[in-house]
C-alpha positions as CSV (number, residue, x, y, z in Angstrom):
1,M,45.6,29.0,154.9
2,L,44.0,29.2,151.4
3,V,47.2,30.8,150.0
4,K,49.3,27.9,151.6
5,V,47.1,25.3,150.1
6,K,47.3,26.9,146.7
7,V,51.2,27.0,147.0
8,C,51.3,23.4,147.9
9,L,48.9,22.4,145.2
10,A,50.9,24.3,142.7
11,G,54.1,22.7,143.7
12,L,52.4,19.2,143.5
13,G,51.2,20.2,140.0
14,L,54.7,20.8,138.8
15,L,55.7,17.4,140.0
16,V,52.9,15.7,138.5
17,S,53.4,17.6,135.2
18,A,56.9,16.3,135.2
19,G,55.7,12.7,135.6
20,L,57.0,12.3,139.1
21,S,55.3,12.0,142.5
22,P,56.9,13.7,145.4
23,L,57.9,10.3,146.8
24,A,59.6,9.5,143.5
25,Q,61.5,12.9,143.6
26,A,62.8,12.0,147.0
27,E,63.9,8.5,145.9
28,K,65.4,9.2,142.5
29,W,67.8,6.7,141.3
30,Q,71.2,7.8,140.1
31,P,72.7,5.9,137.1
32,L,76.4,4.9,137.7
33,L,77.1,3.5,134.3
34,D,77.6,5.4,131.1
35,S,79.5,4.8,127.8
36,E,82.6,6.6,129.1
37,L,82.8,4.9,132.5
38,S,83.1,8.4,133.7
39,Q,82.3,7.5,137.3
40,W,84.8,4.7,137.7
41,R,88.5,3.9,138.1
42,T,90.3,0.6,137.7
43,Y,92.9,-1.4,139.6
44,L,94.6,-4.6,138.3
45,G,96.7,-6.9,140.5
46,F,99.3,-9.5,139.5
47,P,98.7,-10.9,136.0
48,N,98.9,-14.7,135.1
49,P,102.3,-15.6,133.6
50,Q,100.4,-16.3,130.3
51,T,99.3,-12.6,130.0
52,S,101.9,-10.3,128.4
53,V,102.4,-7.1,130.3
54,S,105.2,-4.7,129.5
55,G,107.2,-3.0,132.2
56,L,106.4,-5.4,135.1
57,K,109.1,-7.3,136.9
58,R,109.0,-11.1,136.6
59,A,110.7,-13.9,138.5
60,E,112.6,-16.7,136.8
61,S,109.6,-18.8,137.1
62,G,107.7,-16.3,135.0
63,E,105.5,-15.1,137.9
64,Y,104.9,-11.4,138.0
65,Q,106.4,-9.7,141.0
66,E,104.4,-6.5,140.8
67,P,100.8,-5.4,140.1
68,V,99.6,-3.6,137.0
69,G,98.1,-0.9,139.4
70,Y,95.6,1.9,138.9
71,D,94.0,3.0,135.7
72,R,96.0,0.9,133.2
73,D,94.0,-1.5,131.1
74,E,95.3,-2.0,127.6
75,W,93.9,-5.6,127.7
76,N,90.3,-4.3,127.9
77,V,89.6,-6.2,131.1
78,F,86.9,-3.6,131.5
79,S,85.1,-2.5,128.4
80,I,81.7,-0.9,127.4
81,S,79.3,-1.8,124.6
82,T,75.8,-0.7,123.8
83,E,72.8,-2.9,123.7
84,S,69.4,-1.7,122.9
85,G,70.6,1.9,123.5
86,E,72.0,1.2,127.0
87,P,75.6,0.7,128.2
88,V,76.6,-2.7,129.2
89,L,80.0,-3.3,131.1
90,R,82.0,-6.4,130.2
91,I,84.6,-7.7,132.6
92,S,86.8,-10.2,130.9
93,G,88.4,-11.5,134.2
94,E,91.8,-12.0,132.6
95,I,93.6,-10.2,135.5
96,Y,92.4,-10.1,139.0
97,G,91.3,-6.7,140.1
98,G,88.3,-4.5,140.1
99,I,86.6,-1.4,138.7
100,F,85.6,0.9,141.4
101,T,83.5,4.1,141.9
102,E,85.3,7.3,142.2
103,R,82.9,8.4,144.9
104,E,82.4,6.9,148.2
105,F,78.8,6.0,149.4
106,E,77.1,5.6,152.7
107,N,73.4,4.7,153.4
108,Y,72.2,3.6,150.0
109,H,70.2,1.1,148.0
110,L,72.2,-0.2,145.0
111,R,70.6,-2.1,142.2
112,L,72.1,-3.7,139.1
113,Q,71.8,-6.5,136.6
114,V,74.4,-9.2,136.0
115,K,74.8,-12.2,133.6
116,W,77.6,-14.6,133.0
117,G,79.8,-14.8,129.8
118,E,81.8,-17.8,128.8
119,K,85.6,-17.1,129.0
120,K,87.6,-18.4,132.0
121,W,91.2,-17.8,133.0
122,P,93.6,-19.4,135.5
123,P,93.4,-20.2,138.2
124,R,89.7,-20.8,137.8
125,E,89.5,-22.3,134.3
126,N,87.9,-25.4,135.7
127,L,85.7,-23.7,138.3
128,P,82.4,-21.9,138.2
129,L,82.4,-18.3,136.9
130,D,82.9,-15.9,139.8
131,T,82.7,-12.2,140.5
132,G,81.4,-10.0,143.3
133,I,80.2,-6.6,144.5
134,L,82.6,-5.2,147.1
135,Y,81.1,-2.5,149.3
136,H,82.6,0.0,151.8
137,G,85.9,-0.3,149.9
138,T,88.4,1.7,151.9
139,G,92.1,2.5,151.5
140,E,94.5,1.0,148.9
141,H,93.6,-1.8,146.6
142,G,95.7,-5.0,146.6
143,V,95.7,-5.6,150.3
144,D,93.7,-8.8,150.3
145,Y,94.8,-12.5,149.9
146,W,94.7,-12.2,146.1
147,R,96.4,-8.8,146.1
148,A,93.6,-7.3,144.1
149,W,91.1,-5.6,146.2
150,P,90.7,-3.1,149.1
151,L,89.4,-3.6,152.6
152,S,85.7,-4.2,152.0
153,Q,82.7,-6.5,152.5
154,E,81.8,-8.8,149.6
155,F,78.4,-9.7,148.1
156,Q,79.5,-12.8,146.3
157,I,78.3,-13.5,142.7
158,V,79.0,-17.1,141.6
159,E,77.7,-19.3,138.8
160,Q,74.7,-21.5,139.7
161,G,75.4,-22.5,143.3
162,V,78.1,-25.1,142.4
163,D,80.9,-23.4,144.4
164,G,78.8,-21.2,146.7
165,L,75.8,-19.1,146.1
166,T,75.2,-15.7,144.7
167,G,74.5,-13.6,147.8
168,D,77.2,-15.3,150.0
169,W,79.3,-13.1,152.2
170,W,83.1,-13.2,152.0
171,K,85.8,-11.4,154.1
172,I,88.0,-9.1,152.1
173,A,91.3,-8.2,153.8
174,Y,90.5,-7.9,157.4
175,S,86.8,-6.8,157.3
176,Q,84.4,-8.2,159.9
177,I,80.6,-8.4,160.3
178,D,77.9,-10.0,162.4
179,I,75.6,-12.6,160.6
180,R,73.0,-15.1,161.8
181,C,74.7,-18.1,160.4
182,A,74.4,-21.7,161.5
183,Y,77.1,-24.3,160.9
184,D,75.9,-27.0,158.6
185,D,77.8,-30.3,159.2
186,E,76.6,-31.9,156.0
187,D,77.9,-29.1,153.8
188,D,80.8,-28.2,156.1
189,I,79.8,-24.4,155.8
190,H,78.1,-21.7,157.7
191,R,74.7,-20.9,156.2
192,Y,72.6,-17.8,156.8
193,S,69.7,-18.7,159.1
194,P,67.7,-15.8,160.6
195,E,66.6,-17.7,163.7
196,V,70.0,-18.3,165.2
197,P,72.1,-15.7,167.3
198,L,74.4,-13.3,165.7
199,K,78.0,-14.5,165.2
200,T,81.1,-12.3,164.3
201,F,82.7,-13.3,161.0
202,G,86.0,-12.1,159.5
203,G,88.3,-9.8,161.5
204,N,91.4,-11.4,163.0
205,D,90.1,-14.9,163.7
206,G,86.4,-15.2,162.7
207,P,85.1,-17.5,159.8
208,I,85.8,-16.0,156.4
209,T,82.6,-16.7,154.6
210,C,78.9,-17.4,155.2
211,R,76.6,-19.1,152.6
212,A,73.4,-17.3,151.5
213,S,70.1,-18.9,152.7
214,H,69.3,-20.3,149.3
215,N,69.9,-20.2,145.6
216,N,67.7,-17.7,143.7
217,E,70.0,-17.2,140.7
218,K,68.5,-17.5,137.2
219,P,69.9,-20.0,134.6
220,T,73.3,-19.1,133.2
221,G,72.9,-16.6,130.3
222,E,69.9,-14.8,131.8
223,W,70.1,-11.4,133.6
224,N,69.9,-11.5,137.3
225,T,68.8,-8.5,139.3
226,L,70.9,-7.9,142.5
227,E,70.3,-5.3,145.2
228,L,72.4,-4.3,148.2
229,I,70.9,-2.2,150.8
230,S,73.4,-0.7,153.3
231,Y,72.3,1.5,156.3
232,Q,74.4,2.4,159.3
233,G,76.4,-0.7,159.3
234,D,73.6,-3.1,158.4
235,S,73.2,-4.6,155.0
236,L,71.0,-6.8,152.9
237,H,71.9,-9.1,150.0
238,I,68.9,-9.4,147.6
239,V,68.9,-11.8,144.6
240,N,66.1,-11.5,142.1
241,G,63.8,-9.9,144.7
242,E,64.5,-12.2,147.5
243,V,66.6,-11.4,150.6
244,V,69.3,-14.2,151.1
245,M,71.3,-12.6,153.8
246,A,71.2,-9.9,156.4
247,L,74.4,-8.6,158.0
248,S,75.0,-6.2,160.9
249,G,77.8,-4.2,162.5
250,S,80.2,-3.8,159.6
251,A,83.6,-3.0,161.0
252,Y,87.3,-3.8,160.9
253,P,89.9,-4.4,163.7
254,T,92.7,-2.0,164.4
255,D,95.4,-1.9,167.1
256,S,93.3,0.5,169.0
257,G,90.1,-1.5,168.7
258,T,87.3,-2.2,166.3
259,K,86.2,0.6,164.0
260,P,83.0,0.9,161.9
261,L,83.2,0.2,158.2
262,T,80.1,1.9,156.8
263,R,81.3,4.1,153.9
264,G,83.4,3.5,150.9
265,Q,83.8,2.7,147.2
266,I,81.6,0.1,145.3
267,V,83.9,-2.4,143.5
268,L,83.0,-4.9,140.8
269,Q,85.5,-7.7,140.8
270,S,87.5,-9.1,137.8
271,E,88.1,-12.7,139.1
272,A,89.2,-15.0,136.2
273,G,85.8,-15.2,134.6
274,E,83.8,-13.2,132.0
275,V,80.7,-11.3,133.2
276,Y,78.5,-8.5,132.1
277,F,76.8,-5.7,134.2
278,R,74.1,-3.3,133.2
279,R,71.6,-0.9,134.8
280,I,73.9,0.0,137.7
281,E,72.0,2.6,139.8
282,L,72.0,3.9,143.3
283,K,69.8,6.0,145.6
284,S,70.5,7.4,149.0
285,I,68.3,6.4,152.0
286,D,67.8,8.0,155.4
287,S,66.2,4.9,157.1
288,L,65.7,1.2,156.5
289,D,62.4,0.4,155.0
290,E,59.9,-1.0,157.4
291,S,59.5,-4.2,155.4
292,Y,63.2,-5.0,156.0
293,R,63.5,-4.1,159.8
294,H,62.6,-7.5,161.0
295,Y,65.8,-8.9,159.7
296,F,67.6,-6.9,162.3
297,H,65.7,-8.0,165.4
C-alpha cells in the first residue's frame, strides 16, 4: 500500500511541477487556430456579379453559374494576422462560403472569441453584419439555400439583435433538431423558452429558425466569447457566459427515416460581412457537466 501511495504521489508531483492539476490534464484545450490555418480548409460558393473571378461561367445577366469551390481564395476572404502575439482570423464576407476544420468532431466543448468588422457586401449591404458557427458539418458543401454550406446545425452570430440574436438556431440544408421554443405573436418568431415542451425544428417541414432567449452580445467592436457544447446529439449555445439556447436530438431526414447528426466539421461562415475570430479552441468531453443537465429535463 505504501509503495502504491508513493507512486501516486510521485505522479501527482510530476503534474504539479508542470503547472497542471490532474483535472486540467484531462480537460486540456486544443488550439485550432494558427498562423498557417493548418487545421482548416475553405469552400466558396457563387460570387456576386461585382466580384471578378476568372474561369467561372457567367450568364448574360452577369450572374455566376458555378461556385468557386474548395481551397481557392485569391481574394483573401479568409486571412490571418497577428495581434499581441496571437493569430486572428479575418473573414471579409465578400463571397458566401466557409472555412472548415479538416477534422470531424463529436462530443466536445468549443470556445472562441468574435468581433465585428465594418465592411459589408451584397446582398446584405444594408443589413446587420452576420456570420455563424456551423456544427456537425457533413457531406459536400454548397447544398443549402445559399449554395455555400454543408448539412449542419447553425449557432447564429448576428450584430446587436437587430435582425435576430447571437445564439439563434438556423436550419442548414435539411438538418433538424428539437428545441423548447414558444411562438411569440408580437415578434412573429419562435423564441427559446425552457418551460415549454420540445418542438421539432427543421427537417422536411419544421420551422427553419428559433430565436435565442435573450441578447447577451457586447457592443459592436468588442470581443464576444462564444461557447458551443455538443454531447450525444444535445447542444448548448452560450454567449458571454450565459446559456441562450439548449437543443436536443440533432438529426436529419432520409428516405429510410431520420438519422442522427452528432459528428462533423466545424464551419465559420463567410456571409456578406466582415468579422474577426480568435482564440478558437476545443476540448473533448465524455459527459455533460452537472450544471448543464437541467436544460435537458
